[in-house]
N, C-alpha and C positions, 0 to 999 in steps of 0.2 A: 503494500499500500504507498501511495506518496501523499505526503501531506505539503500543502503549498502555506508558505507564512509570508505574509506582505511587509516587505523592508520599508518600501514608499510608494508614492504613486506610481513610480514607472519600474518598478523592480519587485519579483517576489523569490523567496528561496524555496527549492524543491528538496524536502529530506524523505527518505524512505527506500525501499527496496523493489525491484520489479520492473517492468517495461516503462518507458517514459519517453513519449513522441514530442518533438519540438520544433518548431518552424525554423527553417533553413536560415541562419544567420541571426536567429534571436537571442542566443545563448553570448553573454558578455564575460562570464566568468564562473570559474570552478574552483573547488576544492575537495582534492581526494583523488580516487581512481574512476576515470570512466571508458566504457569499451561500448564504442558505436559499431553496429552491425548494418549492413547494407540488405534490404529485403528486396530482392530483384521482383516479386510479384505482388507485392503489397502486404499488409499485416494481416489481411483475412484470406488467406489463401485456400480455403475449404473446396472452391471450385475447379482447381489446378489451371491450367493455361487459360481455357476458354472463361473460365471466371475471371480471372484476371484482366484480360482483354475486355470482356463487359464491364468490370468496373471502374478500367481506366477510360472507356468512351462514357459511361455516365458522369464521370468527373469532368471529363472535356466538356461536355455538354452542358452541365449545371454550373461550370466555373469552378467547382471545388478543387482543382488539380493545383493544392500549392505543395512546393517543394519542402519534405521534411528531411532529418537528418536520423 
């Protein structure tokens, strides 16, 4: 579980363990160890390659396709 603590109006601190998705370019600092893992077919790859392509098309059409790290 990840908890968010507000530092000021522009920043928050994320504490905890588990998966955490952040918008590309949004992280300004970190303390400790981080391991970044690229997910080629998206975080919800239950449908295999076909599901990944369908999800990609849906995100492109609705404008939800934002780069995450």
